[in-house]
N, C-alpha and C positions, 0 to 999 in steps of 0.2 A: 212676180208671181210666187206664191207660197207653195212649198212642196207638200203634197198630200201623202202621208205615210201609207204604205200598203197595209191592208188588213191581213190577217193570218192567211197563208197560202198565196198571197199576192194577187188574188183574183177579185178583190173589191167586195168580198162577202161582208155582211154585217156581223158585228160582234153579237154573241148570244148572251152576254151578261155574266159569263164565267170569268172571274178575275184571273184565273190561271192562264187565260189567253194572253195576258200581258207578257208572258215569256215568249210568245210567238210574234211579238211586236217588231217592226222594222225600226230598231232603235236609231240607226244612222239617219233615217229620214225624219224621225221625230226630233232628233237633236238638231238637224238642219233647220227644221221649222222653228224651233226655239231660238236658234241663232238668228234667223231672219227677223224674229220679233224684237231683237235688241235694237234694230235700226228704228223701231217705232217708239222706243223708250223715251221718256221725258225725265232726264237726269241732269239738270243744269247745275246742281249743287255738288253732288258726290262724283259725278261723271261715271258712276258705276251702273252701266246699262245691263239689265237682266231681261231675258226672254224665257218664256215657258210654253210648253206644248204638251198636250195629253190626249189620250183616246178615251172616249166614253164607252160605256157598255153597249150602246146601240151603233157604234162605229163612227160617231162624229169626232172630228178633230176640233179641240178647243184650244185656245191660246191666249196669252196675256203678256204684258210688259210692265215694268215698273213705271210709276208716275209719282215723281217727287213733288214736294210742296215746300215753300219757304218755312212753314211751320212743320218741322220734320215729323212730328207726331201724327200728322194726317197723310204722310206718304203712303202710297199703295205699292205693295210688292207685286211682282209679276204674277204670283200665284193668286192674288186677290182678283186681278183682272181675268185670269183663267177661270176661276170659280164663277165669277159673274157671267162669263161667256157660257159656261155650262148651264147655269140656272136660267139665263135669258133664252137659251136655245131649247128649253123644255125639260131641263133637269137630267136625272140619270145618275149613274155611278161612274167614277173614274176607274180605269183598269191599268193604265200605263201613263207615266209622267216623266218629264225631263225638264230641267232648267239649266241655263248656261249664262256665262258672262259675255261681254262684247267680243271676246276672242274666240268664243265657241267652246270654252272650257266648261265641262260639267261642274256645277256647284251644288251644294246642299241647300235645301230650303231652311229658312230661319225657324226658330221654335214656334212662333205664331203661325207661320204658314204650314208647318207640319201638322198642327192642330186642324187647320182648315182642310188640308188634304185628307186627314183621317176622317173628318166629318163627311166628306163627299166621295171617298174611295174605300175606306175601311181598312182592316188589318192586312188583307191580301193584295191590295193595290201594289203594283210593281213600280219602282222608281229606278231610273238610271242615276247612279251615284258615282263619285270619284273612285269608289271601291268596287264598282260593278253594279249589277241589278240586285236590288234588295226589296223586301216587302216593307210596307208601312209598319208592320209589327216589329221589324228589325230596326227601323229608323226612329220609331217613337214607341219604345216599350212601355207597358203599363199606362197606356193612353187614357186620358179623361174623355168620356163620351156619355151618351144618354144613359147607359147602364149605370154609370157612376152615380147619377142623380136618381136612379130608379125610375126613369122616365123612358118608356119604350113605345 
C-alpha cells in the first residue's frame, strides 16, 4: 500500500493551486511514497532504481519510477513517469516534488527532468533536495520555457 501524503493541515483538504502550499507539504510522507516507487522501477542495466512523488495543485498524488531500456537513449527517468501520471490524470500543476534512490536518499533530478518539472510546475514549485526544500527557480535558474520562444 502506498502512503498518501497529508495535505496542508493534515485534514485531507484539496490544494487550491497556490504553489506556496508546497511549503506545507508532509515531506516525510512524500519521500516515503517516492521510496516505495523504487520497488516498481525497471533498472536491470544500471541497477539505479529511482522513485518520484509529487502533489498536484488539485491535491492529487502523482508518482513515477525509472524504466530502463537496452538502448539507453530511450530510458525513462522517474520524473517522466510522474509527468505522464499527472497528464493522464487530467493535468494540472505540480506544487511539491521529491525523488529518491533505492536507499530512500533524496537525489536531484537530471537536467532533462528539471526542464520537464519546470514545464509542469513552474518557478515556484517546491522540491525536496539534498540541501533542503528549494523552488524550481533555484534549481533551474534562467529556465527555457514558452516565454523564451515568445509563445504564451
